[in-house]
Residue, then its C-alpha position, 0 to 999 in steps of 0.5 A: x561091524x556095529x556102531x560101537x565097534x566103529x566108535x571104538x576103532x575110531x577112538x583107537x585110531x585117534x588115540x594112536x594119532x595123538x600118541x604119534x603127535x605127542x612123540x613128534x611134539x617131543x622131538x620138536x621140543x628137543x630140536x627147539x632146545x638144541x636150536x636155542x642152545x646153538x643160538x645162545x652160542x652164536x650170540x656169545x661168539x658174536x659178542x666176542x667178535x664185537x669186542x675184538x672188532x672194537x679193539x681192532x678199531x681202537x688200535x687202528x685209530x689210536x696207534x696205526x693212524x697216528x703212526x701213519x700220520x707221523x710217517x707222512x709228516x716226516x716224509x713231507x719234511x724230507x721232501x721239503x728239505x730236498x726241494x729246498x736244496x734243489x731250489x737253492x742249487x746247494x746240491x749243484x754247488x756241493x757236486x761242483x765242490x766234490x769235483x774240485x776236491x777230486x781234481x786237487x787230490x789227484x794233482x797233489x797225488x801226482x806232485x807227491x809221486x813226482x817228489x818221491x821219484x826225484x829223491 
């Protein structure tokens, strides 16, 4: 094999390697395009998620927290009223009145029965 044949063989080998490299580069470019497309889709989805997250945060701040505050305030008022009732012994007074009324109603019922029986 002479020098010219060796050079031609080397050139042919280089040419084949260059073709292979170009094919691989084409595949890489295709894959990069796919990656860029997927990245764009992910960015769009992230934007939508951020919008949703902002809406949830605003709803929580403007509606949920205000409602919870109103409930807590109402519960505090109810608790205070019950505390005031217990503190003034009004609840005990009411219980005593109910006992007295039951006793009176029972006695009146007996009297009415006795009157009916006497007639």
